[in-house]
ZAMARGU-4260 file (C-alpha; in steps of 0.2 Angstrom, whole numbers, plus 5000, padded with zeros to 4 digits):
<rodrens>
0) 4342/5501/4789 | 4348/5487/4801 | 4364/5496/4805 | 4355/5512/4811 | 4354/5512/4830
5) 4341/5527/4830 | 4329/5517/4820 | 4329/5503/4833 | 4327/5515/4847 | 4313/5524/4838
10) 4304/5508/4835 | 4306/5503/4853 | 4298/5520/4858 | 4283/5515/4847 | 4282/5498/4856
15) 4282/5506/4873 | 4268/5517/4867 | 4259/5501/4862 | 4263/5494/4879 | 4274/5480/4872
20) 4289/5483/4884 | 4297/5466/4881 | 4298/5470/4862 | 4304/5487/4866 | 4318/5481/4877
25) 4324/5470/4864 | 4325/5484/4851 | 4333/5496/4864 | 4347/5482/4867 | 4349/5481/4848
30) 4351/5500/4847 | 4364/5499/4861 | 4374/5486/4853 | 4375/5496/4837 | 4379/5512/4846
35) 4385/5508/4863 | 4383/5520/4878 | 4371/5532/4870 | 4362/5540/4885 | 4345/5541/4875
40) 4345/5523/4872 | 4350/5519/4890 | 4336/5530/4896 | 4324/5520/4884 | 4330/5504/4892
45) 4326/5511/4909 | 4308/5516/4902 | 4306/5498/4897 | 4311/5492/4914 | 4298/5503/4922
50) 4284/5495/4910 | 4291/5478/4914 | 4288/5482/4933 | 4307/5481/4936 | 4309/5497/4945
55) 4325/5494/4954 | 4333/5490/4938 | 4325/5505/4930 | 4333/5516/4944 | 4350/5510/4941
60) 4348/5512/4922 | 4341/5530/4924 | 4356/5534/4935 | 4368/5527/4922 | 4360/5537/4908
65) 4361/5553/4918 | 4379/5551/4921 | 4382/5548/4903 | 4371/5562/4897 | 4377/5580/4894
70) 4359/5586/4897 | 4351/5574/4909 | 4335/5584/4912 | 4322/5573/4904 | 4330/5558/4912
75) 4330/5566/4929 | 4312/5570/4927 | 4308/5551/4923 | 4319/5545/4938 | 4311/5558/4950
80) 4293/5553/4944 | 4297/5535/4948 | 4304/5540/4965 | 4289/5550/4969 | 4275/5540/4963
85) 4279/5522/4963 | 4267/5511/4973 | 4280/5502/4982 | 4288/5510/4998 | 4304/5502/4994
90) 4306/5511/4978 | 4301/5528/4982 | 4314/5541/4988 | 4305/5557/4991 | 4321/5567/4996
95) 4330/5562/4980 | 4315/5566/4970 | 4313/5583/4977 | 4332/5587/4974 | 4330/5581/4956
100) 4314/5591/4953 | 4320/5607/4961 | 4335/5607/4951 | 4325/5604/4935 | 4313/5617/4940
105) 4327/5630/4942 | 4334/5625/4925 | 4317/5627/4916 | 4314/5644/4926 | 4298/5637/4933
110) 4289/5638/4916 | 4287/5620/4911 | 4271/5612/4917 | 4277/5594/4917 | 4292/5599/4928
115) 4280/5608/4940 | 4269/5593/4941 | 4284/5582/4945 | 4290/5594/4958 | 4272/5594/4966
120) 4272/5575/4966 | 4289/5575/4975 | 4284/5588/4988 | 4268/5577/4991 | 4279/5562/4993
125) 4289/5570/5007 | 4273/5577/5015 | 4275/5595/5010 | 4257/5596/5004 | 4256/5615/5005
130) 4271/5616/4993 | 4263/5602/4982 | 4246/5612/4981 | 4255/5628/4976 | 4266/5620/4964
135) 4252/5610/4956 | 4241/5626/4954 | 4256/5634/4946 | 4257/5620/4933 | 4239/5621/4929
140) 4239/5640/4928 | 4253/5639/4914 | 4244/5626/4904 | 4240/5633/4887 | 4221/5633/4882
145) 4227/5633/4864 | 4237/5617/4865 | 4227/5601/4864 | 4241/5592/4873 | 4240/5603/4888
150) 4221/5602/4888 | 4222/5583/4888 | 4233/5583/4903 | 4224/5596/4913 | 4212/5583/4920
155) 4226/5573/4927 | 4234/5588/4935 | 4218/5593/4943 | 4216/5576/4950 | 4233/5576/4958
160) 4229/5594/4965 | 4214/5587/4973 | 4224/5573/4981 | 4237/5586/4987 | 4223/5597/4994
165) 4218/5581/5004 | 4235/5578/5010 | 4238/5563/5000 | 4252/5559/4988 | 4250/5553/4970
170) 4253/5534/4967 | 4254/5527/4949 | 4243/5511/4947 | 4253/5495/4949
</rodrens>
């Protein structure tokens, strides 16, 4: 249905998964035109900016989406991850990342591996490697052996743990 904003947003998410961020961005913009100021769509636009290597634009767009959202947790996670792990010094903001991730961790009661993983990355960014190690170990410990998704990410979590144990922060590939 060409009048259905959610359809455009969903197709845009598929295009992001296919690493086609320009196409995704066009779809997200169409969704925003049909249903303006939807924080989910705005956050999707920011995700496209990340893949397009426009991190400054992504940060501003994530911040806007967070202001608009009644439940900005998933948006805050994506912004904090960018602040913690981006390869460019000018984009990273470890202090902001720690604040966002500590709040997210409190909200989720220290029980969501992805949140703990993000908090560990934020701690590593600000040089708190002991906290990063402890938090990453907690994330790994609560991964479920019965969930295939958890087992797929376990190797990534363990790789980051090794970095933190060596007093190195995690950086996304450019």
